[in-house]
C-alpha positions in Angstrom: 0.0 0.0 0.0 1.2 3.5 -0.9 1.1 6.1 1.9 1.4 9.9 1.1 1.4 11.9 4.3 2.9 15.2 3.1 1.9 17.8 0.5 4.3 19.5 -1.9 4.0 23.2 -1.1 6.4 25.7 -2.7 8.8 23.0 -3.6 9.0 21.6 -0.1 7.5 18.4 1.4 5.2 19.8 4.1 3.0 18.5 6.8 -0.6 19.1 5.9 -3.0 21.2 8.0 -5.2 18.1 8.3 -3.2 14.8 8.7 -6.2 12.5 8.2 -5.6 10.5 5.0 -8.1 9.6 2.4 -8.4 6.0 1.3 -7.7 5.5 -2.4 -9.5 2.4 -3.6 -9.3 0.6 -6.9 -12.3 1.1 -9.1 -11.7 -2.4 -10.4 -12.3 -4.3 -7.2 -12.4 -1.7 -4.4 -9.1 -2.9 -2.9 -7.1 -0.3 -1.1 -4.4 1.1 -3.3 -3.1 3.6 -0.8 -3.8 6.6 1.4 -3.1 10.3 0.9 -3.6 13.4 2.8 -5.7 16.1 1.1 -5.1 19.8 0.8 -7.3 22.3 2.8 -7.7 26.0 2.4 -4.9 26.6 5.0 -2.6 24.6 2.7 -3.7 26.7 -0.3 -2.8 29.8 1.7 0.7 28.5 2.2 1.1 27.4 -1.4 -0.1 30.7 -2.8 2.0 32.7 -0.4 5.1 30.8 -1.5 4.2 31.3 -5.1 3.6 35.0 -4.6 7.1 35.4 -2.9 8.8 33.4 -5.6 7.2 35.6 -8.3 7.6 39.0 -6.7 11.0 38.5 -5.0 12.6 35.4 -6.4 14.8 34.8 -9.4 12.3 32.7 -11.4 10.5 35.4 -13.5 13.9 36.9 -14.3 15.5 33.8 -15.7 16.0 33.7 -19.5 13.6 31.8 -21.8 16.5 29.3 -22.5 17.0 28.6 -18.8 13.4 27.8 -18.4 13.3 25.7 -21.5 16.3 23.7 -20.2 14.4 22.9 -17.0 11.4 21.7 -18.9 13.6 19.4 -21.0 14.9 18.0 -17.7 11.4 17.6 -16.4 10.4 15.6 -19.5 13.5 13.4 -19.3 12.7 12.6 -15.6 9.1 11.7 -16.5 10.1 9.5 -19.4 12.4 7.5 -17.1 9.4 6.6 -14.9 6.8 6.3 -17.7 6.0 2.6 -16.9 5.6 3.3 -13.2 3.4 6.3 -13.9 1.2 4.3 -16.3 0.7 1.4 -13.9 -0.1 3.6 -10.9 -2.7 5.6 -12.8 -4.3 2.4 -14.0 -4.5 1.0 -10.4 -5.8 4.3 -9.0 -8.0 5.6 -11.8 -9.2 2.5 -13.7 -8.3 3.6 -17.2 -6.6 0.7 -19.2 -2.9 0.2 -19.1 -2.7 0.4 -22.9 -4.2 3.9 -22.7 -1.8 5.1 -20.0 1.2 3.8 -21.8 0.2 5.5 -25.0 -0.4 8.6 -23.0 3.2 8.8 -21.8 4.3 9.1 -25.5 1.7 11.8 -25.9 3.2 13.7 -23.0 6.5 13.7 -24.7 5.0 15.2 -27.9 3.0 17.7 -25.8 6.2 18.9 -24.1 8.1 19.1 -27.5 5.2 21.1 -28.9 5.4 23.6 -26.1 9.2 23.8 -26.4 9.0 24.4 -30.1 6.5 27.2 -29.4 8.8 28.7 -26.8 11.8 28.7 -29.1 9.8 30.5 -31.8 8.0 32.9 -29.4 8.7 36.6 -29.7 9.5 37.3 -26.0 10.6 40.8 -27.0 10.1 42.4 -30.4 10.6 45.9 -31.9 7.8 47.0 -34.1 8.2 49.0 -37.2 6.3 52.3 -36.9 3.4 52.9 -39.1 4.2 56.6 -39.0 6.9 57.7 -41.6 10.1 59.0 -40.0 8.7 58.5 -36.5 10.9 59.7 -33.7 10.1 56.7 -31.5 10.1 52.9 -31.6 7.8 50.5 -29.8 9.2 47.5 -28.0 6.6 44.7 -27.2 7.4 42.4 -24.4 5.7 39.2 -23.4 6.0 38.7 -19.7 4.7 36.3 -17.1 1.3 36.9 -15.6 2.2 35.9 -12.0 0.7 33.2 -9.8 -1.2 30.6 -11.8 -3.8 28.3 -10.2 -4.1 25.1 -12.4 -7.1 23.0 -11.6 -7.4 19.6 -13.3 -9.9 16.8 -13.5 -9.5 13.1 -12.7 -9.7 11.5 -16.2 -6.1 12.2 -17.5 -4.1 13.6 -14.6 -0.6 13.9 -16.1 -1.8 15.2 -19.4 -4.0 17.8 -17.9 -1.4 18.9 -15.3 1.5 19.3 -17.7 -0.7 20.9 -20.4 -1.0 23.8 -17.9 2.2 23.6 -15.9 4.7 23.5 -18.8 3.5 26.7 -20.6 3.0 28.5 -17.3 6.6 27.7 -16.3 8.0 28.4 -19.7 6.5 31.9 -19.5 8.1 32.5 -16.0 5.0 32.1 -13.9 4.7 30.3 -10.5 2.1 27.5 -10.3 -0.2 25.9 -7.7 -1.6 22.7 -9.1 -4.8 21.3 -7.6 -5.7 17.7 -8.6 -8.8 15.6 -7.8 -8.8 13.3 -4.8 -9.1 10.3 -7.2 -5.6 11.1 -8.5 -4.0 11.6 -5.1 -1.3 9.0 -5.5 -0.3 9.6 -9.1 -0.2 13.4 -8.7 2.2 13.0 -5.8 4.4 11.0 -8.1 4.4 14.0 -10.4 5.5 16.0 -7.3 8.4 13.6 -6.8 9.5 14.3 -10.4 9.2 18.1 -10.0 11.3 17.8 -6.8 14.2 16.6 -8.9 14.0 19.3 -11.6 15.8 22.0 -9.7 13.3 24.8 -9.7 13.7 27.6 -7.2 11.8 27.4 -3.9 8.1 28.5 -4.2 7.8 28.1 -7.9 5.6 24.9 -7.9 3.1 23.5 -5.4 1.1 20.3 -6.0 -1.7 19.0 -3.9 -4.8 16.8 -4.2 -8.0 18.3 -2.7 -11.7 18.4 -2.9 -14.2 20.8 -4.3 -14.2 23.2 -1.4 -10.5 23.7 -1.6 -10.7 24.1 -5.4 -13.2 26.9 -4.9 -11.0 28.6 -2.3 -7.9 28.4 -4.6 -9.8 29.8 -7.6 -11.0 32.8 -5.6 -7.8 33.5 -3.8 -6.9 37.2 -4.1 -3.2 36.5 -4.8 -3.9 34.2 -7.8 -3.4 36.1 -11.0 -4.7 33.5 -13.5 -6.9 30.4 -13.3 -6.4 27.6 -15.8 -9.1 24.9 -15.5 -10.1 21.7 -17.1 -13.4 20.1 -16.2 -17.1 20.3 -16.6 -18.9 23.1 -18.3 -20.9 23.8 -15.1 -17.8 24.2 -13.0 -16.3 26.3 -15.8 -19.2 28.7 -15.6 -18.7 29.1 -11.9 -15.0 29.8 -12.2 -15.5 32.3 -15.0 -17.9 34.2 -12.8 -15.4 34.3 -10.0 -12.6 35.4 -12.4 -14.9 38.0 -13.8 -15.7 39.6 -10.5 -12.0 39.7 -9.6 -10.8 40.6 -13.2 -8.2 37.8 -13.2 -7.1 36.0 -16.2 -8.8 32.7 -17.0 -8.7 29.8 -19.5 -11.2 27.0 -19.5 -11.0 23.6 -21.3 -14.5 22.2 -20.8 -17.0 19.5 -22.0 -17.9 18.2 -25.4 -20.4 16.1 -27.3 -18.5 15.6 -30.5 -19.9 14.3 -33.7 -18.3 11.7 -35.9 -19.6 12.1 -39.5 -19.5 9.0 -41.7 -20.0 10.1 -45.3 -21.7 7.8 -47.8 -18.3 7.0 -49.5 -16.5 6.1 -46.3 -14.8 2.7 -45.9 -16.5 1.3 -42.8 -13.6 -1.2 -42.4 -11.5 1.9 -41.6 -14.0 4.2 -40.0 -15.6 1.9 -37.5 -12.3 0.5 -36.0 -11.0 4.1 -35.8 -14.1 5.0 -33.6 -12.8 2.4 -31.1 -10.2 5.1 -30.2 -11.8 8.4 -31.1 -15.1 7.5 -29.3 -14.2 5.0 -26.6 -10.6 5.5 -25.5 -10.1 6.1 -21.7 -13.4 4.2 -21.0 -15.3 7.0 -22.8 -14.3 9.4 -20.0 -12.8 11.9 -22.4 -14.0 15.4 -23.3 -13.1 14.9 -27.0 -14.9 11.6 -27.3 -16.8 11.4 -30.6 -19.9 9.8 -29.1 -22.5 11.2 -31.6 -22.1 9.0 -34.7 -23.8 10.6 -37.7 -24.6 8.0 -40.4 -26.2 8.5 -43.9 -29.7 7.0 -44.1 -28.5 5.0 -47.2 -26.0 3.1 -45.0 -27.6 3.6 -41.5 -28.3 -0.1 -40.8 -24.8 -1.1 -42.0 -23.2 1.4 -39.7 -25.2 0.4 -36.7 -24.4 -3.3 -37.3 -20.7 -2.6 -37.6 -20.7 -0.6 -34.4 -22.6 -3.3 -32.6 -19.9 -5.8 -33.6 -17.2 -3.4 -32.5 -18.7 -2.8 -29.0 -19.4 -6.4 -28.4 -15.9 -7.4 -29.4 -14.2 -5.1 -26.8 -12.7 -6.7 -23.8 -14.1 -5.2 -20.6 -12.4 -6.0 -17.3 -9.2 -5.7 -15.3 -7.5 -2.5 -16.6 -4.1 -3.8 -15.7 -4.3 -6.6 -18.3 -2.8 -5.7 -21.7 -5.8 -6.8 -23.8 -8.4 -4.9 -21.8 -9.9 -2.1 -23.8 -12.6 -0.8 -21.4 -11.9 -0.6 -17.6 -14.0 0.5 -14.7 -15.3 4.1 -14.4 -13.5 6.2 -11.8 -16.0 5.9 -9.0 -19.4 4.5 -8.2 -21.1 7.9 -8.6 -19.9 8.2 -12.1 -21.0 4.6 -12.8 -24.5 5.4 -11.6 -24.5 8.7 -13.6 -23.8 6.8 -16.8 -26.4 4.1 -15.9 -29.0 6.9 -15.5 -28.3 8.1 -19.0 -28.7 4.6 -20.4 -32.0 4.3 -18.7 -32.9 7.8 -19.9 -32.1 6.8 -23.5 -34.5 3.9 -23.3 -37.2 6.1 -21.8 -36.7 8.7 -24.6 -37.5 6.1 -27.2 -34.0 5.3 -28.6 -33.4 1.7 -29.6 -30.9 -0.1 -27.3 -28.7 -2.1 -29.7 -26.2 -3.5 -27.3 -25.1 -2.9 -23.7 -27.5 -1.6 -21.1 -27.4 -0.3 -17.5 -26.6 -3.6 -15.9 -23.0 -4.4 -14.8 -21.1 -6.8 -17.0 -21.3 -10.4 -15.7 -18.5 -11.2 -13.2 -17.6 -7.5 -12.7 -20.3 -6.4 -10.3 -17.7 -5.5 -7.6 -16.1 -2.8 -9.8 -17.5 0.4 -11.3 -18.1 -1.2 -14.7 -20.5 -0.2 -17.5 -21.3 -2.3 -20.6 -20.2 -0.6 -23.8 -23.6 0.7 -25.0 -25.0 1.6 -28.4 -28.2 3.4 -29.2 -29.8 3.6 -32.6 -32.9 5.5 -33.9 -31.6 8.6 -32.0 -32.8 12.1 -32.7 -30.4 14.9 -32.0 -33.0 16.5 -29.7 -32.7 13.6 -27.2 -30.8 14.3 -24.0 -28.5 11.3 -24.7 -27.5 13.1 -27.9 -27.1 16.5 -26.3 -25.5 16.0 -22.9 -22.0 14.8 -22.1 -22.4 11.3 -20.6 -18.6 10.6 -20.0 -18.7 6.9 -20.4 -18.7 4.2 -23.1 -22.1 5.1 -24.6 -22.5 5.9 -28.3 -25.6 7.2 -30.2 -26.1 6.8 -33.9 -28.1 9.7 -35.6 -29.2 9.5 -39.3 -28.7 12.3 -41.8 -30.2 13.0 -45.2 -27.3 14.7 -47.0 -24.1 16.6 -46.2 -25.8 19.8 -45.3 -28.0 17.9 -42.9 -24.9 16.2 -41.4 -23.2 19.6 -40.9 -26.4 21.0 -39.4 -26.7 18.2 -36.9 -23.0 18.3 -36.0 -23.3 22.0 -35.3 -26.6 21.7 -33.4 -24.9 21.4 -30.0 -24.0 23.7 -27.1 -20.5 22.3 -27.3 -17.8 22.7 -29.9 -14.7 20.9 -28.8 -13.9 18.2 -31.3 -15.2 16.0 -34.1 -14.3 14.0 -37.1 -15.3 13.0 -40.6 -14.7 9.8 -42.6 -14.6 9.9 -46.4 -12.8 8.4 -49.4 -11.7 11.9 -50.4 -9.6 13.6 -47.7 -9.8 17.0 -49.4 -13.5 16.8 -49.4 -13.3 15.9 -45.7 -11.2 19.1 -45.2 -14.0 21.1 -46.8 -16.6 19.5 -44.4 -14.2 20.2 -41.5 -14.2 23.9 -42.3 -17.9 24.0 -41.8 -18.0 22.5 -38.3 -17.8 24.9 -35.4 -15.4 23.1 -33.2 -11.9 23.9 -31.9 -10.4 20.6 -33.2 -11.5 18.3 -36.0 -10.0 15.2 -37.6 -10.2 13.8 -41.2 -10.1 10.1 -41.4 -8.8 9.9 -37.8 -5.6 11.8 -38.3 -4.2 12.4 -34.8 -4.5 15.7 -33.1 -1.1 17.4 -33.1 0.5 19.1 -30.1 2.1 22.0 -31.9 -1.3 23.5 -32.9 -3.9 25.0 -30.5 -6.4 22.8 -28.7 -9.6 24.1 -27.2 -13.3 24.6 -27.8 -16.0 26.8 -29.3 -19.2 27.8 -27.5 -19.6 26.2 -24.0 -16.5 23.9 -24.6 -14.3 26.6 -23.2 -12.3 29.8 -23.4 -8.7 29.9 -24.6 -6.4 27.3 -26.0 -3.7 24.8 -25.0 -0.6 23.4 -26.8 2.1 25.0 -28.9 2.8 28.7 -29.2 -0.9 29.6 -29.0 -1.2 27.7 -25.7 1.9 29.4 -24.4 0.4 32.8 -25.1 -2.3 32.1 -22.6 0.3 32.6 -19.8 1.8 35.9 -20.8 0.9 39.6 -20.5 1.8 42.0 -23.3 3.7 45.2 -22.5 4.4 47.9 -25.0 7.4 50.2 -24.3 7.9 53.4 -26.4 11.4 54.7 -26.6 13.1 57.4 -28.7 14.3 56.2 -32.1 
């Protein structure tokens, strides 16, 4: 059993204000994985105070961009050396399959390299050419750190969400207080172990798991200059309201209900297996999951039959086994939430093709859900409009391409999506018509050097690459004599 009895505050291992540990149990069989103390508002005060001192009085904001980049390179190397350990612990603690966590470690490397590339190309200080002929002055534009950043992340992909915020914040010269969910208490402290070896100045980084009350306290803390949040749209609205009252900077990566458009000319032997990953990876607990499958009426039954075969062929079970594709959901409350949506879909009149609200046979002790497929779904149904966050797919028919685009855009969300077609250039034309922050053609992977984020209620701001780095800087214009 793993025991974590200290918090990582300001780069120091510190006794918590409340020493009572939280039991961290496996969502697979409820066995005890470990115990970890949780952060409280008093711990947030210490972390923010350390971050404030480090920013206002310490050397960190005055280091050169190259020095900061060198430390991020070291961070990435230290993480890569422990990639297998990280993947295994997240699987035990969180329940997402081992294959997903292993693949995610490679994604973290690409994520870091994308930010580093953006930092190298970033114009930290630029001189503008005057638009006034023979001007007697010149303008120097600087990009400077904002200050103390509160990074608040969800439970579904802890390392990815944490580093998507911490790396650009640190590259820009900010100090960071990271707040993780209680479900990730053990793995996020492993991230603290890694940061402890990087060599950052005291006060620059704090990492603590904590519950909702402590999150709200951190977000509203008067010494926090920027909030970067990933989570539900409802929580994002609350954070935006707090930030608005305090006029602090905010970026939000929120929910989604993404559409996968299968055009009439698509090869189902390619499209359907690809949906295995774009719709169901991470147990379906992913904001970018393409869970609304839009199928042409001319091939509707064919698409439904192929998806039925796909879902029924997935291995559901122990997430630590290499061939398991779907593991347990993170907690019993999430399991019941997904079950309630499955029951709702039946009540709404959708046709249950496979799956259902019952636990898979032999897995009743864990937080398991059968991969579930609904057909005869109208886009007005709640199962087609609300984010379920589990392995539940709905198939919606469309008449023609204009109808498919209309249905895809008929959502409060705008985070991701995809199209499958025999003509990739035609797929690009369709992609240009969909109002989402990211979109894939024939399941081309999302790159980490371009911006990631959402339209509409899927968020504010962007992550990854130079655009993501720009979320963590202020712009200063200095005018000097020519």
